[in-house]
N, C-alpha and C positions, 0 to 999 in steps of 0.2 A: 332283422327285418329283410324279407326277400324281395325281390324285384316286383312281383306282383302286387304286394301290399303297397310298395312305394308309387307304383304307377296308379293304383286306386286312389291313394290320397291326393295326388296330383290332380287327378281328373275330377275328383269330388270338389276340390278347391275351385278349379276352373268352372265347373257347372254352377256352383254357388255364386261365383263372381258374374257370370253370365246371367243368372236369374235376377240378381240385384240390379245389373245394368238394364236388363229388360223392364223391371218395375219402374226404374227411374225414367226410362224412355217413355213408357205409358203415362206417368204423371206429368211429363213434359208435353205429351200429346194432348192430354185433358186440358192443360193450361193454355196451350196456343191454339187448339182447334175449338174447344168448348168454352174457353174462358174461365175455366173452373180451377180454383185454388182452395186451399185450406182457408176457412173463413170467408169465402165468397158467399153472397146472399143469393138464394134461389127462391122461386116461387113453385110450390106444389099444393094443388088443391085450393088455390086462392090464399095461401098463407105463406108468409116469408119466413124462411129457415136460414140459419147460418150453418154452412157446411162444417161437419166436424171429421168425417172421414170419407175417403173415396176408395172403393173396391175395384182396383184395376184387373183383378182376376175375372171380374164379371164381364169385361169388354170382350166382344167377339169380332172376328173379321167380317167385314162387309164385302159385297160382290165387287164394289169399286176399289177395293184394296185399303180401305180405312178401317176404323174401328167403330163399334156402336158406343153409345153413351155408358158410362159407368154407373153401377148402383152407388147411391151415396146415402150417408146418414147425416142428420143435422138436428139442431135444437131451435125451437121457435124463437124468432127474434124478439117478439113483444112480450115474451114471458122469461124474464131473466132468472127467475126462481126455478125454472125447470132445467135441470142439468142433465137429465136423461136423454140421450139421442134417440131420434126416431128414424126408422128405416124409411127412406123416401123411394127406394127403387130406382127406375130410369125415367119415371114420369115426372120431370121436373124441368123448369126454364130458368136460365140465368136471369137474375133480376137486372133490368136496365140501370146503369149508373146514372145518378141524378146529374143534370146538367148544371154546369157552373155558370154563373151570371158573368156576362161579358164585362170587361172593365173599360 
Protein backbone atom coordinates (compact mmCIF):
# COMPACT_ATOMS: atom_id res chain seq x y z
CA UNK A 1 0.00 0.00 0.00
CA UNK A 2 1.45 3.32 -0.96
CA UNK A 3 1.25 6.57 0.96
CA UNK A 4 -1.55 8.02 -1.22
CA UNK A 5 -3.86 5.05 -0.54
CA UNK A 6 -3.16 5.26 3.16
CA UNK A 7 -3.97 8.98 3.29
CA UNK A 8 -7.15 8.42 1.27
CA UNK A 9 -8.39 5.75 3.71
CA UNK A 10 -7.69 7.96 6.72
CA UNK A 11 -9.47 10.92 5.15
CA UNK A 12 -12.47 8.81 4.15
CA UNK A 13 -12.79 7.52 7.73
CA UNK A 14 -12.65 11.07 9.06
CA UNK A 15 -15.25 12.27 6.55
CA UNK A 16 -17.64 9.45 7.45
CA UNK A 17 -17.19 10.17 11.16
CA UNK A 18 -17.86 13.89 10.60
CA UNK A 19 -21.02 13.06 8.60
CA UNK A 20 -22.27 10.80 11.40
CA UNK A 21 -21.54 13.51 13.97
CA UNK A 22 -23.38 16.10 11.88
CA UNK A 23 -26.42 13.83 11.57
CA UNK A 24 -26.49 13.31 15.35
CA UNK A 25 -26.17 17.06 15.94
CA UNK A 26 -29.10 17.74 13.61
CA UNK A 27 -31.18 15.13 15.44
CA UNK A 28 -30.29 16.84 18.73
CA UNK A 29 -31.30 20.17 17.18
CA UNK A 30 -34.68 18.68 16.20
CA UNK A 31 -35.20 17.41 19.71
CA UNK A 32 -34.27 20.58 21.58
CA UNK A 33 -35.51 23.26 19.16
CA UNK A 34 -38.58 21.62 17.64
CA UNK A 35 -39.36 19.17 20.47
CA UNK A 36 -39.31 16.42 17.89
CA UNK A 37 -38.24 12.89 18.73
CA UNK A 38 -38.92 9.43 17.42
CA UNK A 39 -42.46 8.57 18.56
CA UNK A 40 -43.45 12.22 19.09
CA UNK A 41 -47.03 13.02 18.24
CA UNK A 42 -47.59 15.65 15.58
CA UNK A 43 -50.63 17.21 13.95
CA UNK A 44 -50.78 17.36 10.16
CA UNK A 45 -53.97 18.20 8.31
CA UNK A 46 -56.00 17.93 11.52
CA UNK A 47 -54.88 14.33 12.10
CA UNK A 48 -52.53 13.10 14.83
CA UNK A 49 -49.55 11.06 13.67
CA UNK A 50 -46.78 9.27 15.53
CA UNK A 51 -43.37 10.18 14.09
CA UNK A 52 -41.54 7.23 12.56
CA UNK A 53 -38.63 8.96 10.86
CA UNK A 54 -36.99 12.36 10.58
CA UNK A 55 -35.13 13.38 7.41
CA UNK A 56 -32.33 15.61 8.69
CA UNK A 57 -30.97 15.91 5.14
CA UNK A 58 -34.07 17.98 4.30
CA UNK A 59 -33.12 20.67 6.83
CA UNK A 60 -31.82 23.87 5.25
CA UNK A 61 -29.95 26.81 6.75
CA UNK A 62 -32.05 29.86 7.58
CA UNK A 63 -31.02 33.50 7.36
CA UNK A 64 -30.81 33.74 11.17
CA UNK A 65 -28.32 30.85 11.38
CA UNK A 66 -30.79 28.14 12.37
CA UNK A 67 -32.32 25.30 10.41
CA UNK A 68 -35.72 24.75 8.80
CA UNK A 69 -38.05 22.03 10.00
CA UNK A 70 -37.18 18.57 8.78
CA UNK A 71 -39.44 16.45 6.61
CA UNK A 72 -40.94 13.63 8.63
CA UNK A 73 -42.94 10.46 8.13
CA UNK A 74 -45.47 9.06 10.55
CA UNK A 75 -48.33 6.66 11.09
CA UNK A 76 -51.83 7.68 12.13
CA UNK A 77 -52.26 7.48 15.87
CA UNK A 78 -55.92 6.40 15.67
CA UNK A 79 -55.30 3.57 13.20
CA UNK A 80 -53.04 1.01 14.85
CA UNK A 81 -53.60 -1.40 11.93
CA UNK A 82 -51.89 1.01 9.52
CA UNK A 83 -48.21 0.23 9.64
CA UNK A 84 -47.28 2.04 6.45
CA UNK A 85 -45.71 5.43 7.26
CA UNK A 86 -47.08 8.51 5.49
CA UNK A 87 -44.81 11.32 4.27
CA UNK A 88 -45.89 14.45 6.16
CA UNK A 89 -43.31 16.84 4.74
CA UNK A 90 -42.63 19.96 6.80
CA UNK A 91 -46.27 21.00 7.30
CA UNK A 92 -46.72 19.65 10.82
CA UNK A 93 -47.10 20.95 14.36
CA UNK A 94 -45.93 19.23 17.51
CA UNK A 95 -48.96 18.06 19.44
CA UNK A 96 -49.25 19.77 22.82
CA UNK A 97 -48.60 17.41 25.71
CA UNK A 98 -51.71 16.73 27.80
CA UNK A 99 -51.67 18.60 31.09
CA UNK A 100 -51.29 16.52 34.19
CA UNK A 101 -53.81 17.15 36.97
CA UNK A 102 -52.30 18.92 39.98
CA UNK A 103 -52.09 16.81 43.10
